[in-house]
C-alpha positions in Angstrom: 8.6 -0.8 17.3 11.9 -1.6 17.6 13.5 0.3 14.3 11.6 3.7 15.6 13.6 3.0 19.0 16.9 3.1 16.8 15.6 5.7 14.7 15.4 8.2 17.6 18.7 7.2 18.9 19.7 8.3 15.3 18.0 11.3 15.9 19.5 12.3 19.0 23.2 12.0 17.7 22.3 13.9 14.8 21.1 16.6 17.5 24.2 15.9 19.7 26.7 16.6 16.5 24.8 19.7 15.3 23.4 18.3 12.6 19.7 18.8 11.8 17.4 15.8 13.4 15.1 15.8 9.8 11.9 16.9 11.6 10.0 20.2 11.0 6.6 22.0 11.2 5.2 20.0 8.9 5.6 17.0 10.5 4.2 18.8 13.8 1.1 19.8 11.9 0.8 16.2 10.9 1.0 15.2 14.4 -1.8 17.6 15.3 -4.0 15.8 12.8 -3.2 12.3 14.0 -3.8 14.0 18.1 -7.3 14.9 16.8 -8.1 11.6 15.7 -7.1 10.1 18.8 -9.1 12.6 20.6 -11.9 11.9 18.4 -11.7 8.0 19.1 -10.9 8.5 22.4 -14.4 10.8 22.7 -16.2 8.1 20.8 -15.0 5.4 23.4 -15.9 7.3 26.5 -18.8 8.3 25.5 -20.1 4.5 24.3 -18.5 2.7 27.5 -16.6 0.0 25.2 -12.8 -0.9 25.7 -12.1 -1.0 22.2 -9.1 1.3 22.2 -8.3 0.7 18.4 -7.3 4.1 17.0 -7.4 6.1 20.7 -3.3 5.3 20.5 -3.2 6.3 17.1 -0.8 9.5 17.7 1.6 7.3 19.2 1.3 4.6 16.2 1.7 7.1 14.2 5.4 8.5 15.6 6.1 4.9 15.8 5.6 4.7 11.7 7.7 8.2 11.5 10.5 6.9 13.5 10.8 3.9 11.8 10.3 6.0 8.4 13.0 8.2 10.1 15.6 5.2 10.7 15.2 3.3 7.3 15.7 6.8 5.3 18.9 7.7 7.1 20.3 4.4 6.2 19.8 4.9 2.7 21.6 7.9 3.1 24.7 6.1 4.8 24.6 3.8 1.6 24.1 6.2 -0.8 25.3 9.7 0.6 21.2 11.0 0.0 17.7 9.9 0.0 15.3 10.9 -3.2 11.9 10.0 -3.9 13.2 7.4 -7.0 15.7 5.8 -4.8 13.1 5.0 -2.4 10.7 3.8 -4.7 13.5 1.6 -6.0 14.2 0.0 -2.7 10.5 -0.4 -2.2 9.9 -2.7 -5.3 12.6 -4.7 -4.1 11.0 -5.8 -1.2 7.6 -6.1 -2.7 9.5 -8.4 -5.3 11.2 -10.3 -2.4 8.4 -10.7 -0.7 6.0 -12.3 -3.7 9.6 -15.3 -4.0 9.6 -16.1 -0.9 5.8 -16.3 -0.9 6.0 -18.4 -3.9 9.3 -20.3 -1.9 7.4 -20.8 1.0 4.3 -22.3 -1.1 6.4 -24.7 -2.9 8.8 -26.0 -0.2 7.8 -27.7 3.1 11.7 -27.0 4.6 11.6 -23.3 4.0 7.6 -23.0 5.0 8.7 -24.9 7.9 11.7 -22.6 9.0 9.5 -19.4 8.2 6.7 -20.4 10.3 9.2 -21.5 13.2 10.9 -17.9 13.7 8.1 -15.3 12.3 4.4 -15.2 13.5 2.2 -13.6 10.9 -1.1 -15.5 11.3 -0.1 -18.3 9.8 -2.6 -20.7 11.2 -5.3 -18.7 9.8 -3.6 -18.7 6.5 -3.2 -22.3 6.4 -6.5 -23.4 7.2 -8.2 -25.6 4.2 -10.9 -23.2 3.7 -8.1 -20.3 3.3 -5.1 -21.8 2.1 -3.3 -17.9 1.0 0.0 -17.3 -0.3 2.4 -15.6 2.3 5.3 -14.2 2.2 7.2 -12.5 5.0 5.8 -9.5 6.2 3.2 -9.7 3.3 0.0 -11.5 3.6 -3.9 -10.4 3.1 -5.1 -7.0 2.5 -2.5 -5.1 4.4 -0.2 -6.7 1.8 -2.3 -6.0 -0.9 -2.6 -2.0 -0.3 1.1 -1.7 -0.3 1.7 -3.9 -2.9 -1.0 -1.7 -5.0 0.8 1.6 -4.0 4.3 0.1 -5.5 2.5 -0.9 -8.9 1.2 2.9 -8.7 5.0 4.2 -8.1 6.3 1.7 -10.7 4.0 3.2 -13.8 5.3 6.5 -12.3 9.2 5.6 -13.1 8.0 4.2 -16.0 6.2 7.0 -17.2 9.4 9.7 -16.4 11.8 7.4 -18.0 13.7 9.8 -19.8 15.3 8.3 -23.0 16.1 4.8 -24.4 19.3 4.7 -23.2 17.5 3.3 -19.8 16.8 0.1 -21.3 18.3 -1.8 -18.5 16.1 0.0 -15.9 12.8 0.1 -18.4 13.1 -4.3 -18.3 13.5 -4.3 -14.5 10.5 -1.5 -14.0 9.0 -3.7 -16.1 9.7 -7.4 -14.6 9.0 -6.3 -11.2 6.2 -4.8 -12.4 4.6 -8.4 -13.5 5.9 -10.3 -10.4 4.1 -8.1 -8.3 1.1 -8.0 -10.4 1.3 -11.5 -10.7 1.8 -13.1 -7.4 0.7 -10.1 -5.4 -3.0 -10.7 -7.0 -2.8 -14.4 -5.4 -1.7 -13.1 -2.0 -4.3 -10.7 -2.0 -7.0 -9.5 -4.4 -6.5 -6.0 -3.4 -3.7 -5.4 -5.6 -5.8 -5.3 -8.2 -6.3 -2.1 -7.4 -3.2 -1.0 -7.4 -2.9 -2.7 -11.1 -6.0 -1.1 -12.7 -4.7 2.4 -11.1 -0.5 1.7 -12.7 -2.2 0.8 -16.1 -4.8 3.7 -16.0 -2.0 6.0 -15.6 0.6 4.8 -17.9 -2.3 4.9 -20.5 -2.6 8.7 -19.6 1.0 9.4 -18.6 2.4 8.5 -22.0 -0.5 9.6 -23.7 -1.2 6.4 -25.4 -4.5 7.4 -26.5 -3.4 10.1 -28.8 -1.1 7.8 -30.6 1.7 10.7 -30.7 4.3 8.8 -28.4 7.8 10.4 -27.2 10.5 7.6 -28.2 11.1 6.5 -24.7 7.6 5.8 -24.5 7.2 4.1 -27.5 10.0 1.8 -26.2 8.2 1.6 -23.2 5.1 0.0 -24.9 7.1 -2.0 -27.2 8.7 -3.8 -24.5 6.2 -4.6 -22.6 4.4 -6.2 -25.1 7.4 -8.2 -26.1 7.6 -9.1 -22.4 4.3 -10.1 -22.1 4.3 -12.3 -25.3 7.2 -14.3 -23.2 5.3 -13.9 -20.1 1.5 -15.1 -21.2 3.3 -18.6 -22.7 4.6 -19.0 -19.6 1.7 -18.3 -17.3 -0.3 -20.6 -19.5 1.8 -23.4 -19.7 2.0 -23.3 -15.7 -1.6 -22.6 -15.1 -2.1 -26.0 -17.6 0.6 -28.4 -15.9 0.8 -27.4 -12.4 -2.2 -27.9 -10.4 -1.3 -25.7 -7.5 -0.3 -22.6 -9.4 -3.7 -23.4 -11.5 -5.7 -23.0 -8.2 -3.9 -19.7 -7.6 -4.1 -18.1 -10.1 -7.9 -18.2 -10.9 -7.8 -17.4 -6.9 -6.0 -14.0 -8.4 -7.5 -13.0 -11.1 -10.9 -14.6 -10.6 -12.9 -11.6 -11.9 -10.6 -11.9 -15.1 -11.2 -15.2 -15.6 -15.2 -15.2 -15.5 -15.0 -11.8 -17.2 -13.6 -13.9 -20.4 -15.6 -17.4 -19.2 -18.7 -15.7 -18.5 -18.9 -12.4 -20.0 -19.4 -10.7 -16.6 -16.6 -9.7 -13.7 -17.6 -11.8 -10.7 -15.7 -13.0 -7.5 -16.5 -15.0 -4.8 -16.0 -12.6 -2.7 -18.3 -10.0 -4.5 -21.4 -11.1 -2.7 -19.8 -11.1 0.8 -18.6 -7.6 0.1 -22.1 -6.1 -0.6 -23.4 -7.3 2.2 -20.9 -5.7 4.2 -22.3 -2.1 2.7 -24.6 -1.5 6.3 -25.3 1.6 7.4 -25.9 3.5 11.2 -29.8 3.4 12.1 -28.9 6.3 14.3 -28.3 9.6 14.4 -25.5 8.7 17.4 -23.7 6.4 15.7 -23.6 8.6 12.7 -22.3 12.0 14.2 -19.9 9.8 16.9 -20.1 6.2 16.1 -20.5 3.2 18.3 -16.9 3.0 19.7 -16.4 -0.7 17.9 -13.9 -0.8 15.5 -12.2 -4.5 16.3 -14.6 -7.8 16.8 -16.5 -7.0 20.0 -15.8 -10.7 21.3 -12.2 -10.2 21.2 -12.0 -6.8 22.7 -15.3 -6.5 25.3 -16.1 -9.7 27.4 -19.3 -8.0 28.3 -20.7 -7.3 24.5 -24.4 -8.6 24.5 -25.3 -6.7 21.1 -26.0 -9.0 17.6 -22.8 -10.6 16.3 -22.3 -10.7 12.2 -19.4 -11.6 11.2 -15.7 -11.3 12.1 -16.1 -7.5 12.3 -18.4 -4.8 13.8 -21.8 -5.0 12.5 -19.9 -7.5 10.0 -18.2 -4.6 7.7 -14.6 -4.6 6.7 -15.2 -1.7 4.7 -12.8 1.0 5.7 -15.4 4.1 5.4 -18.2 2.1 7.7 -15.8 1.0 9.9 -14.3 4.5 10.7 -18.2 5.5 10.9 -18.9 2.8 13.3 -15.9 3.5 15.5 -15.8 7.2 15.5 -19.1 8.1 13.2 -18.7 11.2 10.6 -16.3 12.8 12.8 -14.0 10.2 13.4 -13.9 9.5 9.4 -13.3 12.9 9.1 -10.3 13.6 11.2 -8.4 10.1 9.7 -9.0 11.2 6.5 -7.5 14.5 7.2 -4.2 12.7 8.4 -3.8 10.9 4.7 -5.3 14.0 3.1 -2.2 16.0 4.9 0.5 13.6 4.4 -0.4 14.2 0.3 -0.3 17.9 0.9 3.0 17.9 2.6 4.2 15.5 -0.4 2.6 17.7 -3.1 4.5 20.9 -2.1 7.7 19.3 -1.0 8.2 17.4 -4.1 7.0 19.2 -6.8 8.6 17.4 -9.5 6.9 14.0 -8.0 3.5 15.2 -7.4 2.3 12.4 -9.0 3.2 10.4 -6.5 1.6 11.8 -3.7 -1.5 12.1 -5.8 -1.6 8.4 -6.8 -0.7 7.0 -3.4 -4.0 9.2 -2.1 -6.1 8.3 -5.0 -5.4 4.7 -4.0 -6.0 5.3 0.2 -9.6 6.5 -1.1 -10.4 3.7 -3.1 -9.2 0.8 -1.0 -11.3 2.2 1.9 -14.2 1.3 -0.5 -13.2 -2.5 0.1 -10.8 -2.7 3.3 -9.9 -0.3 6.2 -5.9 -0.4 5.7 -4.3 3.0 5.0 -1.3 4.0 3.2 0.2 6.6 6.2 3.0 3.9 6.4 4.0 4.6 2.9 3.9 8.2 3.1 6.0 8.2 6.4 8.9 7.1 4.7 8.5 9.7 1.9 8.0 12.5 4.5 11.2 11.7 5.9 13.2 12.8 2.4 14.5 16.6 2.1 13.7 18.2 -1.1 17.1 19.4 -1.3 18.3 16.4 -1.6 16.1 15.0 -3.8 16.8 17.8 -6.1 20.7 17.1 -5.8 19.7 12.8 -7.2 17.3 13.8 -9.8 20.2 16.4 -11.2 22.8 13.9 -10.9 21.2 10.4 -12.0 18.2 11.1 -13.7 17.4 14.5 -14.4 14.2 15.6 -15.7 13.6 16.4 -19.4 11.4 19.7 -19.7 12.3 20.3 -23.5 9.1 20.2 -26.0 8.3 17.2 -27.6 9.5 17.1 -31.1 6.7 17.5 -34.1 
């Protein structure tokens, strides 16, 4: 909210100087879609007589994210002279790596943990409970962090696929190192990161045409470097897993499914059974159409709630699709989905050379909703504040795309 307020000031200053404000018809149309979702949410809450206004003000939340993104992108312009898709991915990856390192530092140092907990409120009382004991960084915990880690893993995979030549060896090493750090520590913080890890690896296989075994020189170098990096990372992780009880516990938690697959021959995770119980569906046509008007835990928002209390969520489900349906019916789900799809469409049309970035983000959002209700508009918003012209300038200047055919 603070960044959004500063972003508004920057916008007014740019207008006063006769410069482009950065908002256009696409931003207006996106606001219309968000306003429709807010109206549907308001109708659901009003019709059901509930006080749960979780998404009634979604249009306001969207503009807070856009305003904050506008300020961030203008800071990038102030430092680099312009902003681009690729440059933004660099920053997002750096932030996620920093959050992962801080999570390990907070967990290993009581003084650092005390310092962070004193000045930053991010639900530590829950995270530090004996039956929870989850790693957290600064602004990185639970499924919200996992969703954004997933997005950055997919974006790093995009950068790796589009390495143009062998002379980018330093960048290749940095991309792969960031990918490994976020994949390992990110999964320990939130296992939702696995979604991005799987999507990222599948995209690497597809984007480099590994399945054809006829690779470009840069892609051959990519897979060789990845193999060498794993030869170093796996023994190191094995050593820590064997000799550090704390790391042993965290690694088993973060990659519980992989361990069970190796040890028992099947993918089993302790939260799987709970997730299966969360697939509950509305029993009335009214709920399917307009919902019940509850998104949050009713006990936290409605002192007069007399319905059946199930778990920590309404109807005991944290599945994104179902939570939107229970809140505002299929109308609400369609309206929310349209916001994300519109953001995808804007990015797809504006940046034809990086269309796969937005396709990956959309795919991740739709997959993550099978588990939790976290959405990735906050990531989309950053990209939507970038101009196509300056992105083209950056690509021409620093990382031109190679359009030549692959030699036979």
